[in-house]
N, C-alpha and C positions, 0 to 999 in steps of 0.2 A: 695709455689706455692699457686693460688689461689684456694679457695674449694666455689665454687657457693650453694647454698640452692638447684637449680634444680637440679645438679649434684647429691647431698648428696640423695636429693629424691628419682633418679632412682635408684642410688646405692641401698640403701635399699630396694628397691625391688626386688633386686637379693636374692632368696631362701639362707637360710645358711643352710638348711641340709646337711647331709653326704653325698649326692648324688652327682656323679658328673655335673657339670652346662654343658649346649647345648652349645658345642662350634662349632658347622656347621651355616653356615651362611645360611641367606634366599637364597639369590644367588644359594648357593650350593645344598641347598635342590630343586630348579627351576629347576637344571641342566643348571647353570650360562646361565637362559634368561631374568632373573630380577636382580633387586639388592637392598635390604632392607633400610629402612628409618635410619634417624640418633639416633633415641632412640633405634636403635640395635648397633649401634657403642657404646653406653653407655654403655649397657646391656653387650654386649660383652667386654666390656674393665674393668667391672669389674669382668666378669665372669671368664676372664683370671687369673685375679689376685685371685680370689677364687681356683681355678683349682692348680695353682703354685702359690702359696704364696711365696717360697723361689727363685723362677727365675722372677716375672713378677710383676711389680709395675703400677699401673692405676694412672694416676693424668694429673692436669687440668693448661694447662699452660698459657690460656687467655679466655677472654670470648666476643663473638661476637658483633657486635653494634645491633643483635637482642635479646640478651640475651644468645645467647646457649655457653655451655662449647667446649672449643677447648681441646680435649683429647689426649694424650699420652701416649703410653705405655714403659716402662722401662725393658728390658728383658736380664737378664745376667745370665748362672748356678749357682755362686754362689752367686746371690742377691747383687750386686750392683748396686745400687738405686739413688745413686747421683752422681754430678758432682765430688766433692772430694774424693770421695771412689774411681771412674773411675781414676781420676787423680795421687793418692796414689799408687794404682796399677799396673800404666801405659798402662792401657787397651785402645785401641782406639775407638772411638765410629764412629756405622754409623747410621745416621739419613736419614732414607727413608721415603715418604711422599705421598700421594696420595689425589686426589682431589685437586687440586691448582685452574686447573680447572674441577667443581664438576660434569659437564657432562662426563667428560673423566675418568672415575670412576672405571677403571679394576682394579687400583692398594688397593685400600680397599679392596675388596674380594679378590685377591690376594696375598695382604699381612698378612688376616687373616688365608686364608689358610695354609700359610708357615709356619706362625709362630705357627700356632696347629702340623703342621706334624714335625716340629724341636722339638718342647716341646714332645712330643710324641717318637721321636728316630727316626722317619720313614725315614727324609732326612737330609743330612747334619750333621752328630754325632756330636760333639764335638765344634761346629763353635759357639755357645752363652757362650762358657767357655774364648775365645780369643778376647771378645768385648763386649761392651756393644750396642746394639741392641735397637734406639730408634724408634718406629714405629707412627706417624702421619697416621693415617688412613683416615680421611679428613681436608684438611687445610680450606680451603674455605667451610665453615660448613655451613651459611644463603644462600651459593647460591646450595648448594646439596638439602635444606628444599625447593626452588624453583622447586618444580617437578614434568614433565608430560613428555606425548610424542613427539616424535618429537621435543626435544630441541637441538640435534644434526641431523639434518636432514640428513647428508652424513655419518652417523655412524650405524654399523647392532650392534643395542642390546648395553643395555637392554631394556626393552620393556616402562620404564619409567628411569628417570633420571635425575640430577639436572644442573644449570645453569653455564656457563662461570664464569660469573662475581658475583662480592659478593653483599650484599642486598643494599651497597651503588655504586654500577655499576664500583667499583675496579676492573682489570685485576689482579691479585696477582703477575702474572708471567710479570711484567711491572713495578713493585715497591721494586724491591730489594733494593735500592740504594735511592729513594726518600722515602721509608715507610713511604705513608700517611696513607694505611690504619691502622684501629688496630688490625686486624690477622697479618700483616706482624710484626708492632710493636711486638708483642708476639711472635711471631717466630726470630725473632731478638734477643728477651729476651732469648730465650729458646737456639739458638745455642752460643749466650756470654755465656752462662752457661757451657755451655756440650762442647763449641767447638769441633765439629764435625770434625775427619778426612775427612768424605766420606758424600756429602748430594746427597742422590737421589732422582730424582724430576719426578715420575711417570704420563706421559700423554696417551694420544692417537691422532695421527696425525689426520691433515687435508689432503685433495690433490687425486690426481688422483687414477685409479685401476689398479693396479700391482700384483704381484706375493708374494713379500717378504713381509714379516710380523712386522718387527720393525729396528728401529735404532737404535743405541747406540752411543749417543756422550758423549764425556769426555773433560775435562778442568782441570786444566793445560795438553795441547796438541800444540795445536798452541800458547798459551800465556802466559802470567805471569813468574815465575822463571824460567830460562831457564831449570836450573839442576832438579828441582821437574816435570818438564815434562815427565822424564820418570818414575815417577812413575804412572801420568794419562796416559801413553800410554798401560803402564803394564797392568792399572784396565781395560782399555777398551779392550785390546786385550786378556785381561782373560775371560771377559766376553762375549764377542762375538764369543770364542773358546768354552766353554762351552755349549752355550744354540744353536749355531751350532751342536752338536753331541748330540743335543735335537732333534733335527729337525726344527729350525728355519732358517731362509736366511736373517742374519743381515746385516745392511750395516752401516758404522761408519760416514755416513754423513745423515743432514736430507734429506729425502727424499722427495723437494720441485724443482718444473721446474726450472730452469733460466728465461722461459719467460713463464708465465701462462698459463695452460691447452695446453702446446705444449711439447708432450715429445719428439720430436728429437732435442729438446734444451739443452737435458741433465739438469745436476745437476750442483752445486755450493755449496763446502764446506766455513765454514766461523766460526768464531769465534763470539758468540752472543756478546751483549752489556751488562752493568753490570746490568742493569733494571733485566735481567734474571737470573735465579741461576746459569747456566753454567758459564758465564760473572762476577758474581759477586763474586762466590769464589776464585777462582783463585786470586782475590786481597787481601783473606784475606790469600795465603799459603794454599789452603786446596784443596780437590777433589771437582768435584760435576758432577753425571752423570745425562744428560737425557734420559730417556725410553721412548722412543712414538711405543706404538704400531700402527697400520695401521687398519684405522677405519672400512676399507671395509671388514676386516676378522670379524668375527662374533664373539657374546662375549665369548662363552666358550673357543676360540682359542685365544681371545686375554687375559683375565684371565689367561690361561695357560701358554702363552708367558711369562707374566708379572712375576708370580710365579717363573718363571724360571730363568730370570733374577736376580728378589730379591734374591733367592737361592745363586743365582752362586757369587754377589755381597758379600753376606757374607760369603761364601768359600773365595773369595780372599782376602777379610779384614783378616780372619783365619791363612789365609798363609803366608799372606805380611805387617800385620799390623804393626809390629815392625818395619823393614824396612821403609815401607812408613811414619812411625810416625816421624823416626830421618832425613828424608829427610824432612816432612813440617819444624822439629827445624831448621832444617841446611837453609833453605829458608827463616824461621821467623829473624834467625840472619845474612843472608845476606840482610834483608830487612832491618835492621837496620842502614846498612851500606850505604845504596842508594844516600847520601847526593852529590849533583853535579853530578850525574852520568845520561847519558841517561835513558828512563824509557817511554816503549810504552802505550798510551793513546788508540792506534786504531789500530784495524788490517786491511788488504785486501786481498781479492783475485787475485793472476793475472788470465791472460790470457792463463796460460800453461795450456792446454786439454791432457790430456790422454784417449783413446776410451776404454769403458766399455760395456761389455756385460750386461746387466738387464732386469732381468725375467719381463717381463711385459704382455700384452695382444694385437691381432690385435685391431685397432681402425682406425676410418674415420676421418676427418676435414672435416666440410661441415659448408657452410655459412646459420648462424640461421634465418629464417624470426622474429625472436622473438626479440633477440638483435642486429639482423644487426651485429654480427660477427661471428668468425669460430668458431664452436661450436665440441668439442670433442667426439665422442660415443664410448664406450668399449665394447668389445664381449669378457666376461669372460668365453666363453665356449673354448677359440681359444686361446691357451697361444703361447705365441711370446716373442723372446730374441729381445730386442732394443739394437743395437749397438749405443751408444751415448756418447756424451762428457761427461767428467768431468773435471770440473777445482778445484784441492785440495791443490792448493801452496798457502798457507798462510805466508805473510808475515808482520811484522810490517810498519805500516803506518807514525801517528802522533806520533814522537816521541819529548819527554819536558826533559829538564834536571831538573832533582829533586834541590829544593832549598837547600841551604849549611844548613840553620835550621832547617825551617820550615814555618809555614804560620802563618799571624798574620789576626784575626778579626778583626774589629772595637768594641766597646763598644754598638753601635748604637744595632749591627746584633747580640749581645753575644747570646743573649735568645734563638732566635731562632734556631742559629748553635749550639749549645752547648748542644739542645736537640738533633739533628742530629749526633752529635757526641756520645752519650751517648746510641743511639741506636743504634750503629754499635762496638760499646766499644773500641772507637779510645780514645787516651788519650790527654790531655790537660791542660794548667793551663789558671788561670785567672790574670793576672797583676793588683798589689795591690795598684800602681802607679801610674802616669802619666808619658810620654815620650817625653819631650818637639821638638825634631828633632832625631826621629830614622831613624834609615839608612836602609833604606828599598825597596825593588822592586814594581813597580806599574803597571798596566794594565791597560788602556785607549784606549776603542775602537775606531778605525778607523773608523769600519763600526757595527750598530748593527742591527739586521734583527729577527723582531717578526713573531711567526709563525700566518700564518692568523687563525688559527680555535684550537680549545681548543684540548690538547690529556693529557687523563686519569686527566681531572680538573685542567690542566694547562696550561697557553701559552709559548712554549718554546723559549727560545732565542739562537741564535747563533751571535758569535763575532768576528771580525777580528782584530789583533791588536798584542802589542809586551810588553812584559816587559822591563822596564825601571828603572835605579837607579834615586831613589829619598829621599829625606826627607821629612816624613810626621809626624804630631803630633799625638801621642797615648794618650788617656783617660784612666782613671784608669776603670779597667772593662774589656779592650778589651781579647782577648783571643790568645794565643799563643798556633799553634799545630807543635808538634815537628815531625821533618821527620825520627828521629831515634826512629822506632817501629817495630813491627812485620807486622803491615797494612799498612806502607808507600804506597804502591802501592795503596789502599785504599782510604787515605787521599788524593792520589795526584786525582785520580777519582774524589774525590768530589769539592775538591778545583781550581785543573787548569781549565779556563775559558771556554779553547776549546773541553776539555773533554766530549765524548756523553752523559755522563748523570749526569753531575758536576751541584751542588745547583743552579750556573748561567744558565745551560742548560735548567732544571727543570723551570726557572723561578722565583725562590726564589729573585733575586736583580733585578728584573725588574723596580722597581722605581728607579733606579740609571741611566737609561737608557732610562729614559722618562724627555724631558724640562718639568719644572713648571713654569720658571719664562719667561715675554715677555714684550715689550714696544709697545705703539701703532704704526701704521705707521707713523702719524704726527709727533711723537715723534722721529721715528727711522730716518726720513726724514733730522729731524735735525740736531740729532745725525750724521749724515753721514756728511752731507757739514760741522759740524764743526770737524769733525776728518781729512776732506782734506783739510780744511783750515790753520789745525794744520802741518799736514804732507803732505808735498807734493810729496814723494814717494809713500806712502798709495793711495793717489791719483791717481798718474803712474799704482800701480800695478792695480787697481779698472778700469782703462780705457784701460788696454792690456788684463785685462780676457772679459770685454765687448768685445773690438773685434775680441777676439780669441775664446770664448767658448759660439757659439751658443745658446745653452741650458740655458747657468746663463742667457746670454742675453734677453731672451724671459721672464726668469723667475724672477719677482719682487721679491717674498719672498725671493729668492736665494742671490738678489741683495741686499737688503736691511739687512739679515743677514750676510753677509761682513761683516759689519762693527759691527753687535751689536756683532759676536763675537770676536774684538777687544774691547768693553769698557769695562769699569769697572765692570759694572751689571752682565755679561756674568758668567754662574754657570760655575766655573773650575772642579766642581765636575761630568758634566755631563759625560756621557760615560765611567767614572771614577770607575772601578769594585772594590767594597769594601771589597776586602781581598788581603793582601799584601803578599810578600814571603821576607824573612829574610835571611840572612848568618852568622846571628848571634843570638845566644838564647834569650830572655827574660824571 
């Protein structure tokens, strides 16, 4: 693991006396009205290791763009501190992270509190002997240090907090697939090394005022390997059951209204896209949980609820981890045999509704003289039950048959794509010789639409088209990515052009859909006339189009392009997706 001079210097400042180090957070000392700065995380990481050297290992797994160490604690009752040791002992790994959005910092303080209590034997005795607990107190470290009041104006506490995005302005919870941010690349390397069975992402939700204090969402429940969904359902049910007994009122869906700011519109459950943690890990046949405490609860309440959720997850894994590990291995094996089978790339929520009783508050909706739209005002002194629709029937939407063997990436794109494959731990091989006429499938876009603006530093692209059999030459250095591997669903999510977070969708291949060669109008005029003189059928087709298509007839550029597309100078690679599917291995 990386060991920076900054980390070593900070750890060396921890007293090495025999006195027990202070493991109480600044937040706890404040009565959970405040939260500490990142130097406290560094000190606590080392202090926990000092106090419990046989159970805790503090280590650095990355460095942020501003040079700060990204820290994690590996915790196990028997001192299992490496991925190899965990694998040899067959121990499930539970990775729990706080501060991916650093203003939503409940997870850091709740995690340290839960860790101390478990090590002291005060809560959940025995759970640390049945798994390795990886705790990342703060994922977005640079954002954490953009510290100020009112960074989250719709959140009650702490007094000061960090910022949603990184120093490079990346939203890490939109980055799991594209992995632009150095922080995400470090996290994926940690995940590849440890292969956590369960990945828990601790947040604070935005949204309306209501009485419920937390939502617990898990995948796979609606998505991914069908049989493995039973493990996801069991984890979700177990945690919801545990924290309900402790006084929480959790929901299993994200508590955001179908129509913004209108409680009467109810709620819609869904599957997140792979840019999010819960959408990503099901593609790896692993479980992910999103914990969203409610922003209008005060900080002491949110920390308590998050603490209870953290402890519950660890208890659930301690009880069922061996069974769930086997279920994950079985899902891996099924993924190796997905070739030729239909695989869902997207999911949708149907219009089927169930009326539910939701614990809200009395509210009014009146026209605002500021915004000019309806504004909702809540009265927290008047609890009220809302009888509202819930849409929670989620079904597979876009389904695509997996290729018979895998995907082929031309040598020209091999460097960029191989870096992404390494980041995700996906197996591939490089062709050591050229192939003159490979029998592959190609995708040519009938329509390519660029997003009008930038999103997470990319201009996204959507395409319409289909795969067709074709012979294409492959140069030495092309990549072959087999579908027969445990991460087959992730492979498809990266390479199927119509997948929502594919490399194409994120604009990595935009150049292939941009026209680069043209001819001047006066040349095009002569070319058109020459083509019509040589080919009377083409001339007749052109005249029919002019007579029957008014928009075409009025567009001089379209009229000239009609002939340009039929000329030898037309770029046959335009709108040709530079990734191919193969039904035989290379």
